[in-house]
N, C-alpha and C positions, 0 to 999 in steps of 0.2 A: 572518503568524500558517500554516504547515500545520498544519492539524488532521486526524488519521490515522485512523477507529473503524472497527475490527473488531465482529462481527455472529458469537454466534455462537447454532447452533441443535441439541440434544442436545450441549453439550462437541466442538464443530464448526465452524471458520468456514462462517460459508452464507456474508456478501457483510462490502465492506468500501468504504467512504468514505472519498479525501482531497479538500481544498479547501483553499482559498488560498494565498499566498506566501508564499515564507519574506523575502523580499527582506533577506537578508544582505548581499549588496554589489547592484553592479551588473548591471543587465540581461546578463546574456552571462558573467558574472562571479561567481555567486553563486552558491559552491560547496554548502552546502548544498541548496538549489537543485537542482543538477545531481545528490546524491547521492541526494534524496528519491527522483524521473525515475526515476533508474537503478533503485531498487531496485522499484517501483515497477513501471515498463513492463519490466523485466527479467521478472518474478515473472510480470506479469499472462500477458505474451507465452510463460514453459515453462508456462504452464498448457494457451493455448491448444495450443501442441506437444504435449501428453497425447493429444492428439486427441479431447479432453474436451469438443466444443465446443458446451456450458448455460452455456458462460458468457455471461450483459446484460452488456457494457457499455458504456458512456457516455464523453463525454470531451467537455471541453470547457475553455478557460482556467482555467487552476487549479484543475478539477476534474477525478477521476475514479471509476466507481462504476462496483463490480465485480459482481456480484448470480447466485446458480444456482452457486458452489463447489462442483464437487464435493465427494463424504465419501470418496473414493477413499482409504485409504494416501497415497501418491504428491501430492496438489493437496492434501494436509493439510499434509504436510512442505515442500512451495511455500509457502501461506500461513507457515504459525508458521518457514521463514525469513524472510518477510518482517516478521514483527512485529520477529524479533530485530531482523535487522537496522536498520532503522525505529529502537526502541527507542534501539540502539548509539546511530545515529545524535541522537539527544534528547538520553542522556547529554553529550555534549560541545556539543548546542547549541540545549538546551533553550524557549530562549527564541521560538524560532522557528517547533520542529518539536513536537509534544503526537499522545502515541499512548491514541488508550483501546482500552483493550480490554473491551465489554460480554455481558459471559460470562450 
């Protein structure tokens, strides 16, 4: 199971952490893992491309942590887009993914 935790500060996304594996298929064929990874890394890279390099990123096998998410409208829009995308995946794959918002 993948758990995605989003932590807020002053009503804005400040950090997120994703941990675990979906195990929805064989390695290399796990579509839930592929979808979650694409969303997480795509939007993290988009935040970095905004040239708001305050992000602190930690990665390991089955683990991604991003801290110091900028409070700018652009970065927050990307963060909210990530949450909505992951929640959409969660709707169909709730046994593999849990999205938690700590507001």
